[in-house]
LOMIMAR-165095 format. One line per 10 residues: number of its first residue (from 1); their letters; for each residue x, y, z of N, C-alpha, C. Coordinates in nm, 3 decimals. Layout:
NUM> A> X:Y:Z:X:Y:Z:X:Y:Z ~ ...
END
This chain:
1> TDSTASIADL> 7.841:18.903:-11.251:7.713:18.944:-11.194:7.710:19.096:-11.178 ~ 7.593:19.150:-11.150:7.579:19.294:-11.131:7.674:19.346:-11.023 ~ 7.694:19.267:-10.920:7.776:19.314:-10.808:7.926:19.299:-10.832 ~ 7.964:19.222:-10.934:8.107:19.201:-10.957:8.159:19.252:-11.090 ~ 8.071:19.273:-11.188:8.116:19.319:-11.320:8.069:19.463:-11.341 ~ 8.163:19.552:-11.353:8.129:19.692:-11.378:8.095:19.710:-11.526 ~ 8.042:19.826:-11.559:8.017:19.857:-11.700:8.149:19.853:-11.777 ~ 8.254:19.903:-11.716:8.386:19.900:-11.781:8.431:19.756:-11.807 ~ 8.404:19.666:-11.712:8.438:19.525:-11.732:8.360:19.466:-11.848 ~ 8.230:19.492:-11.852:8.147:19.440:-11.961:8.193:19.497:-12.095
11> RAMIDAFVAE> 8.223:19.626:-12.096:8.270:19.690:-12.219:8.398:19.623:-12.268 ~ 8.490:19.596:-12.177:8.617:19.533:-12.214:8.594:19.391:-12.267 ~ 8.503:19.316:-12.205:8.475:19.180:-12.251:8.411:19.181:-12.389 ~ 8.319:19.274:-12.412:8.255:19.284:-12.543:8.356:19.327:-12.647 ~ 8.439:19.426:-12.613:8.544:19.471:-12.707:8.636:19.356:-12.745 ~ 8.675:19.275:-12.647:8.764:19.162:-12.674:8.695:19.060:-12.765 ~ 8.569:19.031:-12.737:8.493:18.937:-12.819:8.488:18.984:-12.965 ~ 8.457:19.113:-12.983:8.448:19.171:-13.117:8.586:19.170:-13.185 ~ 8.690:19.208:-13.113:8.825:19.214:-13.170:8.874:19.076:-13.213 ~ 8.846:18.973:-13.132:8.889:18.837:-13.164:8.829:18.788:-13.296
21> RDWSQFHAPK> 8.716:18.844:-13.334:8.648:18.802:-13.456:8.662:18.903:-13.570 ~ 8.738:19.009:-13.546:8.757:19.117:-13.643:8.624:19.172:-13.691 ~ 8.532:19.196:-13.597:8.400:19.247:-13.630:8.391:19.398:-13.617 ~ 8.492:19.464:-13.564:8.482:19.609:-13.546:8.461:19.679:-13.680 ~ 8.507:19.617:-13.788:8.487:19.675:-13.921:8.339:19.688:-13.956 ~ 8.254:19.611:-13.891:8.110:19.614:-13.916:8.034:19.699:-13.814 ~ 8.106:19.749:-13.715:8.040:19.817:-13.603:8.031:19.968:-13.621 ~ 7.973:20.009:-13.732:7.942:20.150:-13.753:7.815:20.182:-13.674 ~ 7.798:20.307:-13.634:7.676:20.342:-13.559:7.546:20.299:-13.628 ~ 7.541:20.314:-13.760:7.422:20.272:-13.835:7.395:20.124:-13.815
31> NLSMALAIEA> 7.497:20.043:-13.831:7.480:19.897:-13.819:7.443:19.857:-13.677 ~ 7.509:19.916:-13.580:7.481:19.880:-13.441:7.341:19.926:-13.399 ~ 7.299:20.045:-13.443:7.165:20.091:-13.406:7.058:20.003:-13.471 ~ 7.083:19.960:-13.593:6.988:19.870:-13.659:6.985:19.733:-13.590 ~ 7.100:19.681:-13.554:7.106:19.553:-13.484:7.035:19.563:-13.349 ~ 7.054:19.675:-13.282:6.987:19.698:-13.154:6.836:19.695:-13.170 ~ 6.786:19.765:-13.272:6.641:19.767:-13.296:6.588:19.628:-13.330 ~ 6.663:19.554:-13.406:6.622:19.418:-13.443:6.616:19.328:-13.320 ~ 6.718:19.336:-13.237:6.719:19.254:-13.115:6.608:19.295:-13.019 ~ 6.580:19.425:-13.011:6.469:19.472:-12.926:6.337:19.416:-12.977
41> AELMEHFQWL> 6.322:19.413:-13.109:6.200:19.355:-13.167:6.190:19.206:-13.138 ~ 6.303:19.136:-13.142:6.302:18.993:-13.109:6.264:18.971:-12.962 ~ 6.306:19.062:-12.875:6.265:19.055:-12.734:6.115:19.079:-12.722 ~ 6.065:19.181:-12.790:5.921:19.212:-12.785:5.836:19.099:-12.839 ~ 5.888:19.028:-12.935:5.812:18.920:-12.998:5.765:18.816:-12.896 ~ 5.844:18.795:-12.791:5.805:18.698:-12.687:5.677:18.739:-12.617 ~ 5.651:18.870:-12.610:5.539:18.921:-12.533:5.422:18.967:-12.620 ~ 5.441:18.963:-12.751:5.339:19.011:-12.843:5.208:18.936:-12.822 ~ 5.101:19.009:-12.821:4.964:18.960:-12.811:4.927:18.906:-12.673 ~ 5.016:18.918:-12.576:4.985:18.872:-12.442:4.925:18.985:-12.360
51> TTEEATNLAR> 4.843:18.948:-12.263:4.797:19.048:-12.167:4.914:19.084:-12.077 ~ 4.899:19.190:-12.000:5.005:19.229:-11.907:5.034:19.115:-11.809 ~ 4.932:19.051:-11.760:4.950:18.940:-11.666:5.021:18.823:-11.732 ~ 4.981:18.789:-11.852:5.045:18.679:-11.924:5.192:18.711:-11.953 ~ 5.219:18.834:-11.990:5.357:18.874:-12.017:5.442:18.868:-11.892 ~ 5.387:18.911:-11.780:5.459:18.906:-11.653:5.488:18.761:-11.614 ~ 5.391:18.676:-11.631:5.411:18.534:-11.600:5.512:18.470:-11.694 ~ 5.508:18.507:-11.821:5.602:18.452:-11.917:5.745:18.493:-11.882 ~ 5.761:18.617:-11.839:5.894:18.666:-11.803:5.952:18.591:-11.683 ~ 5.864:18.532:-11.606:5.908:18.455:-11.489:5.902:18.305:-11.514
61> AEEPTRQAIV> 5.881:18.268:-11.638:5.865:18.127:-11.675:5.992:18.047:-11.648 ~ 5.975:17.918:-11.654:6.089:17.827:-11.638:6.160:17.811:-11.772 ~ 6.274:17.745:-11.766:6.352:17.720:-11.888:6.270:17.631:-11.981 ~ 6.286:17.637:-12.109:6.377:17.722:-12.185:6.320:17.859:-12.220 ~ 6.193:17.884:-12.183:6.129:18.011:-12.219:6.203:18.129:-12.158 ~ 6.230:18.122:-12.029:6.300:18.232:-11.963:6.437:18.256:-12.027 ~ 6.508:18.150:-12.058:6.641:18.165:-12.118:6.634:18.234:-12.253 ~ 6.533:18.203:-12.332:6.518:18.266:-12.463:6.496:18.417:-12.446 ~ 6.415:18.456:-12.348:6.390:18.598:-12.321:6.516:18.666:-12.272 ~ 6.585:18.603:-12.179:6.708:18.659:-12.123:6.817:18.672:-12.230
71> DELADVLIYC> 6.824:18.576:-12.321:6.922:18.584:-12.430:6.896:18.706:-12.518 ~ 6.770:18.733:-12.549:6.737:18.851:-12.629:6.770:18.980:-12.553 ~ 6.741:18.982:-12.425:6.776:19.098:-12.343:6.926:19.120:-12.343 ~ 7.003:19.013:-12.332:7.149:19.024:-12.336:7.196:19.080:-12.469 ~ 7.135:19.037:-12.579:7.171:19.091:-12.710:7.148:19.241:-12.715 ~ 7.034:19.287:-12.662:7.003:19.430:-12.659:7.110:19.505:-12.578 ~ 7.143:19.453:-12.462:7.243:19.519:-12.378:7.381:19.522:-12.444 ~ 7.418:19.412:-12.506:7.548:19.406:-12.574:7.555:19.510:-12.686 ~ 7.449:19.521:-12.765:7.450:19.621:-12.872:7.446:19.763:-12.815 ~ 7.378:19.785:-12.705:7.379:19.918:-12.642:7.521:19.954:-12.598
81> ISLADVLDCD> 7.588:19.862:-12.534:7.725:19.888:-12.488:7.818:19.907:-12.607 ~ 7.801:19.826:-12.710:7.885:19.840:-12.830:7.864:19.975:-12.899 ~ 7.739:20.019:-12.906:7.710:20.148:-12.968:7.768:20.262:-12.884 ~ 7.755:20.253:-12.754:7.815:20.354:-12.667:7.966:20.359:-12.686 ~ 8.027:20.245:-12.705:8.171:20.239:-12.727:8.209:20.309:-12.857 ~ 8.138:20.277:-12.965:8.168:20.336:-13.096:8.144:20.487:-13.094 ~ 8.042:20.530:-13.021:8.011:20.673:-13.012:8.095:20.745:-12.906 ~ 8.183:20.669:-12.840:8.271:20.723:-12.736:8.191:20.791:-12.625 ~ 8.090:20.720:-12.576:8.004:20.769:-12.469:8.043:20.703:-12.337 ~ 8.041:20.781:-12.232:8.056:20.729:-12.097:7.916:20.686:-12.052
91> IGQIVLDKLA> 7.892:20.557:-12.046:7.759:20.505:-12.017:7.706:20.558:-11.885 ~ 7.786:20.553:-11.783:7.741:20.603:-11.653:7.699:20.748:-11.660 ~ 7.779:20.830:-11.728:7.749:20.973:-11.736:7.625:21.002:-11.819 ~ 7.608:20.934:-11.933:7.491:20.963:-12.015:7.362:20.917:-11.946 ~ 7.370:20.809:-11.867:7.252:20.766:-11.792:7.219:20.867:-11.683 ~ 7.321:20.912:-11.610:7.298:21.012:-11.506:7.242:21.142:-11.565 ~ 7.297:21.185:-11.678:7.249:21.306:-11.745:7.103:21.292:-11.786 ~ 7.070:21.176:-11.842:6.931:21.154:-11.888:6.835:21.147:-11.770 ~ 6.876:21.084:-11.661:6.790:21.079:-11.542:6.766:21.219:-11.487 ~ 6.867:21.303:-11.490:6.850:21.441:-11.444:6.750:21.515:-11.532
101> KAGDKYPIDK> 6.761:21.500:-11.664:6.666:21.563:-11.756:6.525:21.509:-11.733 ~ 6.513:21.378:-11.715:6.382:21.317:-11.693:6.323:21.364:-11.560 ~ 6.408:21.382:-11.460:6.361:21.433:-11.331:6.303:21.573:-11.343 ~ 6.366:21.654:-11.426:6.313:21.789:-11.450:6.183:21.784:-11.529 ~ 6.177:21.696:-11.627:6.060:21.686:-11.713:5.941:21.623:-11.642 ~ 5.970:21.530:-11.551:5.865:21.456:-11.481:5.881:21.470:-11.330 ~ 5.848:21.587:-11.275:5.866:21.607:-11.130:5.778:21.512:-11.049 ~ 5.831:21.469:-10.937:5.763:21.369:-10.854:5.623:21.416:-10.814 ~ 5.610:21.543:-10.774:5.480:21.591:-10.726:5.371:21.584:-10.832 ~ 5.408:21.587:-10.957:5.310:21.581:-11.066:5.292:21.440:-11.120
111> YYGNFGR> 5.395:21.358:-11.116:5.392:21.228:-11.182:5.393:21.109:-11.087 ~ 5.394:21.131:-10.959:5.400:21.019:-10.865:5.277:20.930:-10.883 ~ 5.300:20.804:-10.916:5.193:20.707:-10.929:5.116:20.712:-11.060 ~ 5.156:20.801:-11.151:5.090:20.805:-11.281:5.189:20.850:-11.388 ~ 5.147:20.846:-11.510:5.237:20.882:-11.619:5.196:21.013:-11.685 ~ 5.130:21.099:-11.608:5.105:21.234:-11.654:4.965:21.266:-11.702 ~ 4.872:21.187:-11.669:4.736:21.217:-11.711:4.680:21.331:-11.631
END
């Protein structure tokens, strides 16, 4: 769970899963970034053509719909972690760095409650 598994724990579990199957040979940045985009598209497909309200309700749906959405989200996260591993990125640090840049780009006094209109 979020409270018991650190990013390092998840990274180690994913690395072990990949190593057990000898898949690291396929985990070039190009392949992982493409797989990530494909999985993100599969996640989006669940919400395509829905209104915002319908999409929100679908995301809170009962099984098996919710499970299908969550499975796609997990695929996206797994590929993100795998790509960070191959690129030798510290996930915590790159997220903190990006949040700092975004904070500078989108100051609260200008963007609070809106997206910059």
